[in-house]
N, C-alpha and C positions, 0 to 999 in steps of 0.2 A: 197259425202253422209255424212250427219251430224252424228257423233257418239252419241249414246243414253245411258242413265243410268237409273236404277231403284234403289231407296234407301229404305232399310229396317232397321228401327231403332225405338225403342219406344220413343226416345227423339226427339221432334220437333226441338229443338235447333241444335242437331247434324245433322238432315236432312237438315236444312237450311244452316248450315255451308258447308256441302258437296255440296249442290246445288250451292252455290256461287262459291266455288273453281272449280267445274267442268264446270260450264257455262262460267267462265272466260277463259277457254281454248277451248271453242267451243262445249261442250257437251249439249245436250238437255235432261233434266231430264223429262222422260215421265211418271213416276209413283212413288208413295211413299207408303210404308206400315209401320205399327207400331208393327207388330207381325211376328214371324217366319213363321207362317202359310201363310202369304201373298207372301212369296218369290217365290214359285213355280208357283202359278197362275199368278202373275204379270210378271214373266220371260216368261212364255208360251204365255201370251197375247201380250207382247211387243217385245220379242226377243232383248233385249238391248245389246249394245256393252259390257257393264259391269253392274254388280249388286253388291251393297255394302250390307253387312248383319252384324248387330250387334250380338255379341255372346250372351250377357245376355239380354233376353227379357221375358215378360210374355208369358206363353204358350210354344210353340215349341222354343227351344233355337236355336241360330244361327248355331251352329255346325251341329245339326241334320237337320236343314233346308238346309244348304249347301250340306250335304251328300246326301240328297234326290234329290236335284236339279242336282247335278253333276252325280248322278247315272242315271238319265233320260236324262241329257243334258251334256255330258262330254266336249262339246265344250264351255260351258259357262265360262266367265271370272268373277270369284267371288273374291271380295275383302272383307275380314273380318275386322270388326272394333270393337275395345274394349279398355277399360281402364285397363283390366286385362292382365298383362304381365308375366304370369307364364308359366313355361316350359310345364306343362300338357295341358294348353289351346292351346299353339302354336302347340304342337305335335298333339292334337286332330284335329286342323284345317288342318294340313299337311296330316294326315291320311284320312281326309274326301276328300282330293284332292284339297284343296285350296292352291294356290301358292302366294297369296298376302295378307298382314296383315298390318293394320294401327292402331297405338296406339292413343288413345284420351289423352289429347286434341290434335287435329290435327295440323300439320304444313302444311300450304297451299302448300309449295314447294313439300313436300313429297307426298301429295295427288295427286298433278298435275303430278309429275314424275311417280308415279305408273300408273295413267291413260294414260299418254303418252307412257309408256312402253307397256301397253296392246295394244294400237293402233299400235305401231310399230310391235309387234309380229303378230297381225292380218294382217297387210299389207304385212309382209314377207311371211306368209302362203298363202295369196292370190296371191302374185307374183310367188311363187313356184308352185302353182296349175295351173297357166295359161300357 
């Protein structure tokens, strides 16, 4: 089964970069959004393997979007993306339930390692459940 991703970021350039890095390792990017408000609806529509969410966007910020998404779907694999590397933002992401955090500008190896790590964790869960 092909792993899927949803990308939420107000920067088209960032979404394109993530799309390239993820498709290089076999992901199918099934949807994109440019506002935090898109995260929950696109997750519920596509049920992706992972969803990336930018922290700073117009409208609903990424931390609030992730918090709401994880409240309704605690099984979701959320990867937060930002150029802001402050302790309070990292802590807010952690408190929202996010376990993955990528800093911009992205390093392709780091993005791909995080995605592979999510796949490995999901495969381990599936193997334990069977």
